[in-house]
Wavefront OBJ file of the C-alpha trace (Angstrom):
o trace
v 6.734 33.869 0.375
v 3.002 34.344 0.615
v 1.034 34.190 3.819
v -1.187 31.085 4.204
v -4.256 33.254 4.840
v -3.681 35.613 1.896
v -7.086 36.712 0.594
v -5.792 37.489 -2.899
v -4.439 33.925 -3.223
v -7.759 32.549 -1.968
v -9.527 34.625 -4.630
v -7.163 33.245 -7.303
v -7.846 29.629 -6.191
v -11.608 30.118 -6.279
v -11.909 32.280 -9.404
v -9.568 30.023 -11.424
v -11.586 26.959 -10.455
v -14.879 28.634 -11.348
v -13.560 29.880 -14.708
v -12.003 26.569 -15.761
v -14.549 24.094 -14.428
v -17.693 26.222 -14.515
v -18.778 25.261 -11.014
v -18.146 25.986 -7.357
v -14.959 24.479 -5.929
v -15.721 21.378 -3.824
v -13.621 22.744 -0.952
v -16.146 25.565 -0.452
v -18.719 23.853 1.718
v -22.281 25.141 1.725
v -22.815 27.284 4.789
v -19.105 27.565 5.630
v -17.425 30.975 5.618
v -15.741 31.504 2.266
v -12.473 33.047 3.374
v -8.745 32.439 3.209
v -8.642 31.907 6.968
v -11.382 29.252 6.866
v -9.783 27.412 3.918
v -6.395 27.359 5.598
v -7.474 26.461 9.131
v -10.820 24.657 8.967
v -11.560 23.175 5.527
v -11.949 19.377 5.611
v -10.566 19.046 2.047
v -6.870 19.165 1.256
v -5.902 22.105 -0.958
v -2.346 22.467 -2.280
v -0.679 24.505 -5.005
v 2.707 24.729 -6.668
v 4.322 27.489 -8.698
v 5.594 27.642 -12.292
v 9.322 27.175 -11.624
v 11.104 24.556 -13.801
v 11.075 22.267 -10.730
v 7.811 23.514 -9.184
v 7.721 24.019 -5.437
v 4.681 24.135 -3.233
v 3.351 27.623 -2.541
v 0.265 26.600 -0.568
v -0.948 23.752 1.619
v -3.833 24.155 4.030
v -3.757 22.667 7.540
v -5.463 19.403 6.579
v -2.977 18.902 3.718
v -0.125 19.599 6.138
v -1.558 16.956 8.454
v -1.997 14.353 5.697
v 1.495 14.905 4.252
v 3.172 15.509 7.637
v 4.908 18.779 6.740
v 4.641 22.158 8.459
v 3.870 25.276 6.412
v 7.560 26.249 6.280
v 8.580 22.741 5.190
v 5.836 22.570 2.559
v 6.663 25.874 0.876
v 10.305 24.813 0.553
v 9.429 21.400 -0.947
v 9.562 20.626 -4.684
v 6.108 19.252 -5.480
v 7.570 16.232 -7.306
v 8.694 14.922 -3.900
v 5.060 14.353 -2.932
v 5.287 11.185 -5.059
v 7.966 8.500 -5.080
v 10.101 8.070 -8.191
v 8.001 5.257 -9.754
v 4.833 7.356 -9.364
v 6.353 10.563 -10.730
v 5.822 9.611 -14.390
v 2.085 9.237 -13.794
v 2.077 12.543 -11.893
v 3.926 14.250 -14.771
v 1.417 12.927 -17.331
v -1.387 14.317 -15.171
v 0.324 17.730 -15.010
v 0.763 17.687 -18.796
v -2.983 17.048 -19.147
v -3.685 19.998 -16.843
v -1.301 22.123 -18.950
v -3.210 21.156 -22.095
v -6.800 21.238 -20.796
v -6.541 23.662 -17.852
v -7.812 21.063 -15.356
v -8.211 17.355 -14.623
v -10.906 15.677 -12.534
v -11.319 12.243 -10.980
v -7.621 11.839 -10.214
v -6.452 8.985 -7.982
v -2.822 8.280 -7.210
v -0.293 7.257 -4.588
v 1.498 9.953 -2.588
v 4.090 9.840 0.163
v 4.126 11.652 3.479
v 7.216 13.036 5.167
v 7.254 9.958 7.443
v 7.407 7.615 4.440
v 3.763 6.565 4.853
v 2.046 5.972 1.501
v -1.530 6.983 0.853
v -3.885 7.013 -2.112
v -5.642 10.222 -3.104
v -9.178 9.542 -4.318
v -11.195 11.661 -6.765
v -8.838 14.654 -6.826
v -9.142 17.755 -8.985
v -6.229 19.745 -10.404
v -6.575 23.120 -12.084
v -4.410 25.940 -13.356
v -4.131 29.064 -11.248
v -4.761 31.755 -13.845
v -5.564 35.426 -13.614
v -8.472 36.638 -15.792
v -5.824 38.065 -18.165
v -4.358 34.554 -18.603
v -1.248 34.975 -16.450
v -0.336 31.559 -14.993
v 0.717 31.269 -11.329
v 0.855 27.479 -11.030
v -1.365 24.470 -10.473
v -3.659 23.736 -7.532
v -5.110 20.449 -6.339
v -7.856 19.452 -3.972
v -9.072 16.147 -2.608
v -11.295 15.153 0.274
v -10.684 11.398 0.307
v -7.490 9.509 0.954
v -6.516 6.198 2.508
v -3.303 4.592 3.647
v -1.850 1.901 1.394
l 1 2 3 4 5 6 7 8 9 10 11 12 13 14 15 16 17 18 19 20 21 22 23 24 25 26 27 28 29 30 31 32 33 34 35 36 37 38 39 40 41 42 43 44 45 46 47 48 49 50 51 52 53 54 55 56 57 58 59 60 61 62 63 64 65 66 67 68 69 70 71 72 73 74 75 76 77 78 79 80 81 82 83 84 85 86 87 88 89 90 91 92 93 94 95 96 97 98 99 100 101 102 103 104 105 106 107 108 109 110 111 112 113 114 115 116 117 118 119 120 121 122 123 124 125 126 127 128 129 130 131 132 133 134 135 136 137 138 139 140 141 142 143 144 145 146 147 148 149 150 151
């Protein structure tokens, strides 16, 4: 299991985003320290990632994402990512992931998610992107969003 403040993972998140979308990641605020520690502990945007297993499991969730979803780090990294959506919403989530698999990223995503407590919330204007090394090796898919509301 990786450490939540792993600098090499932070570099993969940022460099993959820049390569695929051709711009700075929205979770890197102007004037904020650009570091794994800052992203994990202080970023106001949720950042999550899952791996490439057949039933992908989360491999990263920063503190704000943990707060929104209601899981600790240890709970998050043991959780299959499909469980972040209820069964009726999983088809939409799967179509989104297929689009990311085809195009490398997806922007403007909105969808319903479920917290550990059962509370439902809508993600607004999310971005998903593949976590790829410069040589093309795929590590998973990351997501970020800064707006959400209870439904």
